[in-house]
C-alpha atoms as one frame of an Amber mdcrd trajectory, in Angstrom:
protein
  -0.437  -0.264   0.033   1.186   3.337  -0.978   1.326   5.877   2.467  -1.732
   7.674   1.458  -3.624   4.939   1.170  -2.379   3.638   4.784  -3.217   6.965
   6.574  -6.881   6.716   4.526  -7.254   3.249   6.392  -6.209   4.893   9.768
  -8.182   7.386   9.466 -10.861   5.008   9.007  -9.891   3.038  11.818  -9.430
   0.102   9.904  -5.641  -0.476   9.261  -4.968  -2.117  12.329  -7.710  -4.490
  12.109  -7.928  -5.160   8.277  -4.958  -7.083   6.978  -3.933  -9.182   4.496
  -6.682  -9.512   1.659  -8.838  -7.435   2.944  -6.172  -4.206   2.869  -5.179
  -5.281  -0.008  -8.992  -4.599  -1.714  -9.675  -1.682   0.039  -6.590  -0.294
  -1.450  -7.522  -1.038  -4.871 -10.562  -0.017  -4.600  -9.098   3.805  -4.660
  -7.448   3.053  -8.275 -10.116   0.334  -9.883 -13.466   1.109 -11.455 -14.195
  -2.569 -13.123 -17.018  -3.096 -10.863 -20.653  -3.393 -13.262 -23.136  -0.573
 -13.559 -26.489  -0.505 -15.007 -25.191   2.526 -17.535 -22.298   1.283 -18.905
 -21.131  -2.087 -20.399 -18.043  -3.836 -18.367 -14.389  -3.667 -19.669 -11.619
  -5.776 -18.862  -9.887  -5.379 -15.344  -6.415  -4.592 -15.154  -5.651  -8.166
 -13.664  -7.527  -9.762 -16.550  -4.350 -11.853 -17.919  -6.016 -13.503 -20.694
  -8.613 -12.865 -23.776 -11.016 -16.095 -24.063 -13.769 -16.251 -26.240 -17.387
 -16.910 -25.136 -20.801 -17.305 -26.200 -24.143 -17.296 -24.232 -26.928 -19.452
 -24.633 -29.943 -18.829 -22.740 -31.445 -15.225 -21.403 -34.129 -16.060 -19.645
 -33.228 -14.587 -16.303 -31.693 -11.360 -16.385 -28.653 -12.366 -14.366 -26.838
 -13.040 -17.777 -26.144  -9.829 -17.937 -24.039  -9.937 -14.556 -22.682 -13.328
 -15.889 -21.477 -11.697 -19.263 -20.096  -8.581 -17.711 -18.121 -10.531 -15.051
 -16.869 -12.882 -17.979 -15.845  -9.291 -20.028 -14.383  -8.185 -16.888 -12.262
 -10.921 -16.409 -10.730 -10.965 -19.830 -13.367 -12.969 -22.098 -14.491 -11.879
 -25.472 -18.195 -12.108 -26.147 -18.480 -13.604 -29.823 -21.826 -15.224 -30.154
 -25.132 -15.793 -28.562 -28.475 -17.289 -28.997 -32.117 -16.881 -27.790 -35.214
 -17.455 -29.158 -37.320 -14.739 -27.544 -37.139 -11.578 -29.963 -37.389  -9.559
 -27.064 -35.087 -11.212 -25.207 -32.193 -10.744 -28.284 -33.547  -7.329 -28.842
 -32.637  -6.600 -25.263 -29.047  -8.544 -24.935 -28.069  -6.808 -28.303 -28.752
  -3.209 -26.817 -26.191  -3.780 -24.049 -23.551  -5.825 -26.278 -24.364  -4.078
 -29.900 -22.256  -6.003 -32.476 -22.111  -9.486 -31.053 -22.945 -12.101 -33.436
 -26.643 -13.606 -32.852 -26.386 -17.751 -33.666 -28.591 -19.429 -35.546 -29.182
 -22.519 -33.000 -27.324 -23.183 -29.913 -25.662 -26.065 -31.602 -24.067 -23.508
 -33.680 -22.159 -22.046 -30.330 -21.416 -25.649 -28.597 -19.600 -26.654 -32.052
 -17.664 -23.406 -32.930 -14.431 -24.536 -32.041 -13.409 -20.759 -31.475 -15.161
 -20.659 -28.302 -13.701 -22.317 -25.084 -16.786 -21.346 -22.535 -20.527 -21.129
 -22.602 -22.512 -18.930 -20.532 -26.133 -19.375 -19.427 -29.227 -18.235 -17.825
 -31.839 -20.579 -19.507 -34.629 -21.482 -17.464 -33.433 -23.501 -14.439 -34.154
 -26.921 -15.504 -32.278 -26.649 -18.942 -29.352 -25.430 -17.062 -27.585 -28.627
 -16.100 -28.191 -30.893 -19.459 -27.361 -27.750 -21.374 -24.024 -27.801 -19.457
 -23.379 -31.331 -19.719 -23.668 -30.861 -23.316 -21.026 -28.075 -23.488 -18.830
 -30.104 -21.567 -18.929 -33.106 -23.521 -17.702 -30.724 -26.398 -14.673 -29.805
 -25.059 -15.998 -26.471 -23.653 -16.166 -24.890 -20.076 -19.426 -23.800 -18.610
 -20.706 -20.989 -16.468 -24.401 -21.382 -15.129 -26.555 -18.785 -13.035 -27.876
 -20.448 -10.063 -29.969 -22.705  -9.318 -27.390 -24.780 -11.826 -29.193 -28.201
 -10.961 -32.711 -28.893 -10.335 -33.189 -32.526  -9.270 -30.536 -34.711  -7.729
 -30.700 -36.969 -10.727 -29.383 -34.008 -12.822 -26.586 -33.479 -10.152 -25.379
 -36.876 -10.454 -25.474 -36.503 -14.028 -23.405 -33.369 -14.026 -20.819 -34.830
 -11.704 -20.379 -37.770 -14.000 -19.923 -35.462 -17.075 -17.082 -33.818 -15.098
 -15.493 -36.700 -14.341 -15.399 -37.812 -18.072 -14.291 -34.845 -19.862 -12.415
 -32.910 -17.238 -14.100 -29.671 -17.850 -15.666 -26.644 -15.441 -19.102 -26.899
 -14.348 -19.029 -22.938 -12.745 -22.394 -21.871 -11.206 -22.516 -17.986 -10.453
 -23.441 -17.796  -6.926 -23.613 -13.860  -7.450 -24.820 -12.953  -3.899 -21.230
 -14.034  -3.023 -19.055 -13.742  -6.504 -20.553 -10.304  -7.119 -21.462  -8.407
  -4.018 -18.439  -5.968  -2.875 -19.861  -6.334   0.847 -19.698 -10.285   0.616
 -16.399 -10.295  -1.338 -14.998  -8.093   1.750 -16.875  -9.991   4.325 -15.242
 -13.229   3.205 -11.773 -11.696   2.562 -11.649 -10.556   6.526 -13.369 -13.900
   7.661 -10.188 -16.018   5.709  -7.608 -13.128   7.519  -8.914 -14.375  10.714
 -11.000 -11.079  11.653 -13.696 -12.748  13.883 -11.998 -15.604  14.563 -13.254
 -19.140  13.985 -16.497 -19.166  11.845 -19.595 -20.751  14.641 -22.464 -19.881
  12.629 -23.771 -18.124   9.276 -26.982 -16.510   9.139 -28.762 -15.749   5.862
 -32.117 -13.761   5.458 -32.629 -13.529   1.592 -36.074 -11.704   0.760 -36.903
 -10.846  -2.420 -39.671  -8.683  -4.258 -42.236 -10.953  -5.708 -43.256  -9.045
  -8.705 -45.960 -11.333  -9.948 -47.175  -9.174 -13.014 -43.697  -9.565 -14.840
 -43.037 -13.062 -13.977 -42.849 -15.909 -16.548 -44.747 -19.209 -16.139 -41.637
 -21.435 -15.412 -41.020 -18.971 -12.173 -44.325 -20.636 -10.509 -43.636 -24.140
 -11.312 -40.519 -25.892  -8.782 -40.143 -28.055 -11.372 -38.881 -26.000 -13.658
 -37.009 -23.724 -10.843 -36.320 -26.216  -8.275 -38.530 -24.725  -5.640 -37.596
 -21.838  -3.346 -34.968 -22.991  -1.277 -33.365 -24.419  -4.320 -33.801 -21.470
  -6.525 -33.180 -18.576  -4.147 -31.116 -20.752  -1.101 -28.475 -22.003  -3.170
 -27.006 -18.538  -2.645 -26.993 -18.781   0.548 -25.785 -22.211   1.243 -22.825
 -21.513  -1.241 -21.666 -18.519   1.582 -22.396 -21.017   4.185 -19.654 -23.513
   2.920 -17.507 -20.785   1.899 -17.625 -18.762   5.180 -17.204 -21.655   7.357
 -14.753 -23.812   5.207 -17.371 -26.915   5.588 -16.339 -29.923   2.580 -19.104
 -31.875   4.088 -22.474 -30.635   5.379 -25.965 -32.179   6.116 -29.778 -30.517
   6.546 -31.200 -31.046   9.992 -34.286 -29.382   8.727 -36.236 -27.440   6.440
 -39.501 -26.350   5.937 -41.237 -24.493   2.587 -45.047 -22.867   2.136 -47.382
 -21.254  -0.459 -48.685 -18.601   2.254 -49.991 -15.852  -0.113 -49.926 -17.097
  -3.453 -53.218 -19.590  -4.016 -53.910 -18.744  -7.786 -50.229 -20.441  -8.233
 -50.931 -23.351  -6.019 -47.380 -25.589  -6.453 -45.152 -22.056  -5.899 -43.699
 -21.580  -2.833 -43.084 -18.489  -1.307 -41.248 -19.045   2.051 -38.766 -21.300
   2.981 -36.045 -22.053   5.269 -33.463 -24.473   6.278 -30.687 -25.609   9.394
 -27.390 -26.763   8.373 -24.384 -28.374   9.603 -21.165 -28.546   8.377 -17.900
 -29.913   9.329 -16.479 -26.234   9.471 -19.586 -24.661  11.225 -23.163 -24.221
  11.487 -25.718 -22.296   9.223 -29.212 -21.094   9.160 -31.142 -19.784   6.177
 -34.370 -17.886   5.623 -35.518 -17.103   2.050 -38.858 -15.574   0.928 -40.676
 -13.686  -1.794 -42.194 -10.994   0.280 -40.301  -7.778   0.048 -42.716  -4.850
   0.734 -43.391  -2.306  -1.911 -42.370   0.529   0.391 -38.446  -0.815   0.256
 -36.207   1.291  -2.511 -34.945  -1.916  -3.525 -35.818  -5.872  -4.500 -34.477
  -7.545  -0.928 -33.083  -6.578   2.219 -30.195  -9.023   1.950 -28.974  -9.701
   5.213 -25.754 -12.122   6.444 -24.684 -12.499   9.893 -21.349 -14.335  10.332
 -20.678 -15.196  14.366 -17.085 -15.927  14.796 -14.972 -16.751  17.978 -13.204
 -13.286  18.460 -16.268 -11.492  16.992 -19.117 -10.929  14.213 -19.771  -9.113
  11.132 -23.231  -8.291   9.610 -23.828  -7.328   6.304 -26.495  -4.985   4.933
 -25.925  -5.823   1.085 -28.453  -3.977  -0.958 -29.977  -1.324   1.374 -29.721
   0.211   5.302 -33.388   1.224   6.392 -33.737   4.651   7.395 -29.396   4.435
   7.683 -26.763   4.929   5.327 -27.876   5.485   1.584 -26.976   2.592  -0.961
 -25.907  -0.748  -0.389 -22.622  -3.057   0.087 -22.543  -1.805   3.769 -20.398
  -4.371   6.481 -20.393  -3.943   9.789 -17.820  -5.426  12.505 -17.257  -6.131
  16.200 -14.098  -7.427  17.588 -12.253  -7.205  20.870 -11.337  -3.703  20.103
 -14.449  -2.307  19.257 -16.718  -1.750  16.428 -16.374  -0.619  12.532 -18.139
   0.107   9.790 -16.853  -0.384   6.293 -18.687   1.166   3.305 -17.654  -1.601
   0.513 -19.284  -0.451  -2.611 -15.798   0.135  -4.299 -14.115  -3.044  -3.409
 -13.215  -4.839  -6.941 -15.079  -8.303  -7.752 -12.060 -10.735  -8.078 -14.588
 -13.390  -9.872 -14.047 -12.418 -13.182 -10.798 -12.397 -13.560  -9.993 -15.518
 -11.850 -12.339 -17.667 -13.689 -11.028 -16.490 -17.236  -7.375 -17.681 -15.551
  -8.689 -20.953 -14.281 -10.356 -21.753 -17.707  -7.019 -21.401 -19.208  -4.406
 -22.512 -16.409  -6.795 -25.460 -15.404  -6.592 -23.929 -11.770  -9.393 -23.534
  -9.428  -9.291 -20.385  -7.806 -12.243 -18.594  -8.685 -14.139 -21.294  -7.549
 -13.855 -24.763  -5.796 -16.072 -27.361  -8.179 -16.886 -29.637  -5.182 -18.024
 -26.538  -2.708 -20.378 -25.465  -6.129 -21.951 -28.904  -6.230 -22.561 -29.439
  -2.744 -24.020 -25.794  -2.404 -26.376 -27.765  -5.138 -26.775 -30.482  -3.223
 -27.451 -29.239   0.158 -30.479 -27.297  -1.338 -31.597 -30.095  -3.656 -31.730
 -32.220   0.120 -33.495 -29.594   1.813 -36.281 -29.376  -0.862 -36.580 -32.730
  -0.992 -37.246 -33.297   2.831 -38.758 -29.872   3.646 -42.220 -30.296   5.687
 -45.188 -28.045   4.152 -46.221 -24.980   6.221 -50.245 -24.731   6.326 -51.567
 -22.166   3.678
């Protein structure tokens, strides 16, 4: 760090308590501006080492824009995309002008120039597409939920073993949220000691009039614990360092949407890993008065302190999102994480070229999927 940066950290009361990766990230944020914005397409980050051609198949969820931006920041070169819906095609071309529209998904899968395929197709179609992509000798990055049945999970694991390719899953609530990136760095730096438990609260706005038919069907999206809860399972595993985990209890319900009888608008689960404990609550009950889509919160309890994240909003408090609060033996601190750099894109593109696993551990990504699928299968039903 430069002296100026160190003085700035001391002024914030951070330098003494935030070390290693966390301090480095704060320092970098003063000069880097590669985080995605709604108004401008991404550009390669300064640490993007390679340029890798990639394609996109399936635009059914708007997460595809965050995924595409992350790959561009990492050095990916958007080469072609495919979707059948004219409205989806027009919106994608508006943001990424000049990108080639393929005539079919096979045109992308069979294109030898393309090394990576990204997708935010209907969730039930993501795993079969990924298997097809891997069998064609390419790596794959899917939106969550990437896998919606335990049968699909077994097939994905078999395809990875047979092909040696990557089946990446974009758990964006950790990988693409600056406050969550910072929290992970602090935890791994030992800022709060050994993690005992994580608590994730993940409400979402229903926005019912704009939802497609597959949104209401658990057979297509896996249900609320699989769809929304996969983010939270990923955070639990990553922050506790668990390599094995079990579901202790789970429940789901349709409390307020009887017109869609199979839909689940509430779910929670309790999990236990070999690195710590976890609790997850997910729902579709964000009130209309909240200025954002959900008040996502994360609590990380350690043996020497705790961290709280208010990812997207601080009700009646500080403006914006990416708020991190830390309490330890020395006192309490606040950190605005808005400009913390997002390393996943450059790391994932580098992993593709160097065949490393820095951006995402394959087994951990699949274990997160297994946890939520297991929770969904064993969940008891809340009365309506």
